[in-house]
PAKEVO-557773 format. One line per field, with one value per residue (C-alpha): x, y, z; residue number from 1. Coordinates in pm, whole numbers, padded with zeros to 5 digits. Layout:
N
u [X, ...];
v [Y, ...];
w [Z, ...];
num [NUM, ...];
// end
This chain:
376
u [04702, 04495, 04357, 04726, 04833, 04532, 04591, 04964, 04867, 04622, 04881, 05119, 04861, 04787, 05145, 05163, 04882, 05062, 05386, 05246, 05091, 05421, 05595, 05339, 05487, 05844, 05966, 06156, 06445, 06490, 06430, 06303, 06214, 05945, 05748, 05688, 05589, 05312, 05190, 05105, 04877, 04551, 04649, 04701, 04379, 04183, 04335, 04264, 03895, 03878, 04037, 03761, 03488, 03700, 03720, 03343, 03268, 03517, 03581, 03415, 03612, 03935, 03768, 03778, 04140, 04142, 03806, 03977, 04248, 03994, 03811, 04114, 04254, 03917, 04008, 04307, 04066, 03848, 04145, 04156, 03780, 03540, 03205, 02921, 02619, 02365, 02515, 02293, 02499, 02373, 02147, 02051, 02301, 02141, 02179, 02408, 02686, 02848, 02882, 03171, 03182, 03533, 03676, 04021, 04162, 04485, 04409, 04726, 04795, 04467, 04612, 04809, 05105, 05082, 05080, 04779, 04561, 04271, 04097, 03984, 04102, 03766, 03907, 04072, 03753, 03523, 03760, 03769, 03399, 03314, 03537, 03379, 03028, 03090, 02892, 03186, 03279, 03649, 03864, 04208, 04385, 04710, 04930, 04753, 04829, 04728, 04775, 04716, 04645, 04939, 05045, 05201, 04958, 04756, 04492, 04281, 04125, 04105, 04375, 04267, 04194, 04249, 03983, 03733, 03748, 03806, 03656, 03401, 03270, 03246, 03559, 03868, 04190, 04511, 04779, 05112, 05358, 05649, 05729, 05657, 05761, 05913, 05552, 05417, 05227, 05220, 05255, 05178, 04875, 04582, 04306, 03977, 03715, 03366, 03461, 03710, 04085, 04218, 04555, 04767, 05122, 05331, 05546, 05827, 06031, 06369, 06358, 05999, 05869, 05531, 05563, 05499, 05213, 05000, 04733, 04476, 04276, 03904, 03648, 03320, 02974, 02948, 03283, 03464, 03795, 03928, 04264, 04268, 04601, 04654, 04962, 05125, 05376, 05676, 05577, 05749, 05853, 05749, 05588, 05277, 05376, 05688, 05502, 05257, 05540, 05730, 05443, 05320, 05612, 05943, 06123, 05946, 06041, 06414, 06427, 06229, 06257, 06569, 06508, 06136, 06266, 06530, 06274, 06014, 06269, 06365, 06015, 05908, 06196, 06103, 05729, 05788, 06017, 05771, 05475, 05669, 05749, 05391, 05254, 05470, 05310, 04962, 05034, 05105, 04774, 04529, 04225, 04024, 04196, 04095, 04354, 04337, 04617, 04762, 04964, 05114, 05092, 04835, 04640, 04888, 05190, 05370, 05248, 04885, 04920, 05076, 04781, 04522, 04656, 04586, 04273, 03964, 04004, 03685, 03658, 03714, 03469, 03154, 03263, 03162, 03427, 03774, 03729, 04013, 04115, 04380, 04252, 04471, 04559, 04653, 04333, 04194, 04461, 04341, 04613, 04385, 04255, 04083, 04128, 03932, 04027, 03831, 03621, 03462, 03212, 03232, 02884, 02954, 03219, 03225, 03481, 03363, 03434, 03215, 03515, 03780, 03993, 04291, 04471, 04329, 03941, 03823, 03688, 03423, 03339, 03087, 03189, 03020, 03201, 03100, 03115, 03445, 03411, 03136, 03155, 03150];
v [08006, 07698, 07789, 07873, 07531, 07355, 07527, 07418, 07072, 07069, 07196, 06916, 06644, 06752, 06736, 06400, 06267, 06382, 06260, 05893, 05887, 05970, 05694, 05427, 05530, 05448, 05083, 04937, 04831, 05223, 05333, 05092, 05308, 05458, 05125, 05271, 05599, 05442, 05241, 05543, 05667, 05524, 05704, 06039, 06003, 05947, 06228, 06462, 06360, 06438, 06774, 06853, 06781, 07010, 07302, 07281, 07320, 07590, 07793, 07652, 07831, 07670, 07327, 07370, 07288, 06939, 06885, 06947, 06700, 06434, 06462, 06454, 06146, 05952, 05679, 05616, 05609, 05350, 05127, 05053, 05105, 05085, 05256, 05177, 05180, 05180, 04886, 04583, 04259, 03981, 04228, 04099, 04218, 04399, 04205, 04450, 04221, 03886, 03830, 03631, 03513, 03461, 03296, 03337, 03172, 03068, 02700, 02659, 02288, 02170, 02121, 01808, 01852, 01673, 02002, 02124, 01815, 01736, 01429, 01235, 01515, 01685, 02040, 01914, 01735, 02033, 02280, 02062, 01992, 02363, 02440, 02185, 02307, 02672, 02839, 03053, 03031, 03079, 02960, 03094, 02901, 02970, 02725, 02440, 02088, 01775, 01391, 01268, 00897, 00688, 00905, 00695, 00799, 00657, 00932, 00772, 01025, 01299, 01493, 01427, 01799, 01853, 01597, 01704, 02076, 02044, 01756, 01638, 01995, 02060, 02278, 02285, 02286, 02463, 02361, 02554, 02307, 02425, 02093, 01729, 01534, 01181, 01049, 01210, 01475, 01817, 02167, 02501, 02717, 02651, 02811, 02621, 02761, 02653, 02854, 02721, 02813, 02901, 03018, 02977, 03050, 03114, 03395, 03327, 03582, 03414, 03068, 02915, 02891, 02915, 03278, 03327, 03415, 03232, 03350, 03199, 03344, 03240, 03241, 03347, 03237, 03581, 03502, 03764, 03669, 03777, 03704, 03598, 03657, 03472, 03527, 03491, 03753, 03706, 03640, 03809, 03484, 03632, 03384, 03525, 03440, 03652, 03952, 03931, 03888, 04186, 04432, 04269, 04359, 04558, 04225, 04082, 04380, 04344, 03983, 03982, 04316, 04331, 03977, 04079, 04410, 04215, 03966, 04252, 04450, 04148, 04052, 04410, 04439, 04121, 04198, 04539, 04414, 04126, 04375, 04583, 04282, 04211, 04543, 04549, 04231, 04363, 04687, 04461, 04247, 04308, 04151, 04265, 04184, 04036, 03984, 03737, 03787, 03683, 04005, 03949, 04310, 04553, 04822, 05090, 04960, 05002, 04655, 04763, 05110, 05005, 04782, 05033, 05289, 05054, 04846, 04873, 04699, 04504, 04537, 04913, 04949, 04772, 04653, 04768, 04779, 04649, 04341, 04153, 03813, 03688, 03408, 03460, 03655, 03974, 04166, 04377, 04248, 04234, 04073, 03899, 04091, 04093, 04370, 04437, 04630, 04923, 04701, 04542, 04683, 04524, 04408, 04225, 04111, 03879, 03757, 03411, 03402, 03081, 02904, 02887, 02593, 02791, 03112, 03302, 03352, 03301, 03594, 03584, 03867, 03913, 04113, 04231, 04295, 04614, 04674, 04856, 05219, 05191, 05437, 05349];
w [-08369, -08377, -08721, -08819, -08700, -08856, -09214, -09193, -09107, -09412, -09662, -09525, -09559, -09914, -09991, -09833, -10038, -10361, -10258, -10154, -10511, -10670, -10468, -10592, -10944, -10874, -10917, -10630, -10868, -10924, -10550, -10320, -10008, -10237, -10136, -09791, -09906, -10117, -09824, -09635, -09899, -09738, -09414, -09605, -09793, -09472, -09289, -09592, -09575, -09214, -09273, -09532, -09245, -08993, -09237, -09337, -08953, -08900, -09216, -09522, -09782, -09665, -09710, -10087, -10084, -09930, -10113, -10450, -10354, -10243, -10575, -10786, -10595, -10549, -10788, -10548, -10247, -10442, -10480, -10117, -10008, -10291, -10242, -10488, -10252, -10542, -10728, -10724, -10711, -10945, -11110, -11470, -11746, -12039, -12370, -12523, -12603, -12499, -12130, -11981, -11609, -11493, -11168, -11040, -10735, -10574, -10485, -10274, -10470, -10339, -09989, -10112, -09877, -09536, -09341, -09536, -09538, -09327, -09223, -09528, -09775, -09713, -09794, -10115, -10222, -10151, -10326, -10652, -10634, -10603, -10900, -11099, -11042, -11054, -11326, -11438, -11813, -11756, -11459, -11395, -11109, -10962, -10751, -10942, -10874, -11092, -11093, -11440, -11506, -11414, -11123, -10845, -10549, -10281, -10288, -10569, -10813, -10562, -10745, -11114, -11136, -11487, -11582, -11308, -11366, -11735, -11950, -11699, -11630, -12019, -12022, -12235, -12012, -12060, -11805, -11777, -11595, -11394, -11229, -11283, -10958, -10950, -10891, -11198, -11048, -11216, -11055, -11219, -11324, -11529, -11733, -11808, -12068, -12169, -12505, -12745, -12671, -13008, -12914, -12575, -12430, -12118, -12012, -11777, -11577, -11658, -11512, -11536, -11171, -11009, -11053, -11421, -11656, -11901, -12161, -12357, -12663, -12629, -12894, -12772, -12926, -13080, -13283, -13081, -12969, -12637, -12437, -12086, -11885, -11556, -11360, -11017, -10915, -10687, -10322, -10041, -09878, -09551, -09286, -09147, -08798, -08836, -08959, -08669, -08413, -08564, -08488, -08174, -07952, -07958, -07905, -08203, -08413, -08321, -08391, -08702, -08852, -09036, -09204, -09301, -09445, -09660, -09798, -09862, -10064, -10273, -10328, -10434, -10675, -10852, -10868, -11012, -11284, -11354, -11389, -11619, -11841, -11863, -11924, -12232, -12348, -12282, -12508, -12797, -12775, -13042, -12858, -12558, -12236, -11905, -11618, -11320, -11082, -10741, -10734, -10392, -10355, -10212, -10396, -10288, -10480, -10803, -10939, -10883, -11016, -11335, -11392, -11287, -11509, -11802, -11694, -11486, -11157, -11113, -10743, -10750, -11044, -10882, -10529, -10186, -09879, -09881, -10074, -09872, -10042, -09810, -09574, -09279, -08972, -09155, -09190, -09488, -09736, -10111, -10318, -10574, -10838, -11171, -11415, -11760, -12065, -12213, -12424, -12113, -11887, -11538, -11424, -11101, -10874, -10563, -10310, -10206, -09832, -09815, -09968, -09697, -09822, -09930, -09794, -10079, -10127, -10467, -10678, -10962, -11199, -11489, -11785, -12092, -12419, -12574, -12954, -13103, -13020, -12781, -12504, -12112];
num [1, 2, 3, 4, 5, 6, 7, 8, 9, 10, 11, 12, 13, 14, 15, 16, 17, 18, 19, 20, 21, 22, 23, 24, 25, 26, 27, 28, 29, 30, 31, 32, 33, 34, 35, 36, 37, 38, 39, 40, 41, 42, 43, 44, 45, 46, 47, 48, 49, 50, 51, 52, 53, 54, 55, 56, 57, 58, 59, 60, 61, 62, 63, 64, 65, 66, 67, 68, 69, 70, 71, 72, 73, 74, 75, 76, 77, 78, 79, 80, 81, 82, 83, 84, 85, 86, 87, 88, 89, 90, 91, 92, 93, 94, 95, 96, 97, 98, 99, 100, 101, 102, 103, 104, 105, 106, 107, 108, 109, 110, 111, 112, 113, 114, 115, 116, 117, 118, 119, 120, 121, 122, 123, 124, 125, 126, 127, 128, 129, 130, 131, 132, 133, 134, 135, 136, 137, 138, 139, 140, 141, 142, 143, 144, 145, 146, 147, 148, 149, 150, 151, 152, 153, 154, 155, 156, 157, 158, 159, 160, 161, 162, 163, 164, 165, 166, 167, 168, 169, 170, 171, 172, 173, 174, 175, 176, 177, 178, 179, 180, 181, 182, 183, 184, 185, 186, 187, 188, 189, 190, 191, 192, 193, 194, 195, 196, 197, 198, 199, 200, 201, 202, 203, 204, 205, 206, 207, 208, 209, 210, 211, 212, 213, 214, 215, 216, 217, 218, 219, 220, 221, 222, 223, 224, 225, 226, 227, 228, 229, 230, 231, 232, 233, 234, 235, 236, 237, 238, 239, 240, 241, 242, 243, 244, 245, 246, 247, 248, 249, 250, 251, 252, 253, 254, 255, 256, 257, 258, 259, 260, 261, 262, 263, 264, 265, 266, 267, 268, 269, 270, 271, 272, 273, 274, 275, 276, 277, 278, 279, 280, 281, 282, 283, 284, 285, 286, 287, 288, 289, 290, 291, 292, 293, 294, 295, 296, 297, 298, 299, 300, 301, 302, 303, 304, 305, 306, 307, 308, 309, 310, 311, 312, 313, 314, 315, 316, 317, 318, 319, 320, 321, 322, 323, 324, 325, 326, 327, 328, 329, 330, 331, 332, 333, 334, 335, 336, 337, 338, 339, 340, 341, 342, 343, 344, 345, 346, 347, 348, 349, 350, 351, 352, 353, 354, 355, 356, 357, 358, 359, 360, 361, 362, 363, 364, 365, 366, 367, 368, 369, 370, 371, 372, 373, 374, 375, 376];
// end
């Protein structure tokens, strides 16, 4: 009876894995409850691996069933928990093609708002200085803030960020502005490059807001042109404290649950439409592509799935562990990602936990551009 129950459980778990994978391919604007099916995938994958071990000890031929599922779904496992124990970080990159180092970060407007500031604007100064000094060739910064010359401010040159991270650091700057306030300060996103930017543009999702995309065509010293996309998808507009309260107690769930669910649903519908819009643009691009994104979505989601189906995720390709990028009370959350097209090999990827000045940790990746037709 125990074996019969265990076998039925195994079949159910295998079906659960496949159903959850299917849910991750359904956009929320088509059937929004599928979001929650996709979110259960890590649990289903973990249970399937446990069942492999169980049957290897009990009756090894049966273990072949969950083992086959584990092998076939291993790329999905790697999305949430990357395992590359023999990958040497910072190892020298063989000289088989041009190498590009890319940094992506949501800088949270450099903490300019009163509730984000600390004494002497130390976090703002440290963040700008670190970005100014980073050896990365290309920087993609979301939630960017700049005070150009002439801005009416009492902060001096602390937030003269385009000049400091751009010209003073030997980089060309492309600022995609979504708002200029009454004092003359600029909000939006930015791309900085040590290589020439030969073309540039923005992609808005209806009205131009901080949730939009920008792109730049960059000419490498090898005379190859690559395209960098940076984008910031719709946030959930969910307060971290409300989320923590909702799962900390029954009273918190009753009080916060319905409102969180509505916001979660609206955010997911917007993100899934936005990512579909972007994928269509990516498919029309004739250059090798690199993507930097604040997805505001986890690896087990439609947004991530659409990108992972067409591009290599840098962390899943060379990283080890969860690779969480959210700097807050919610653990193991990776919402900031870099992706690379098939012409690139991913050589290294790092999450900079030593840079805690925003609610997102910066990420850097090293890519090598292979010749056309070269095999991975």
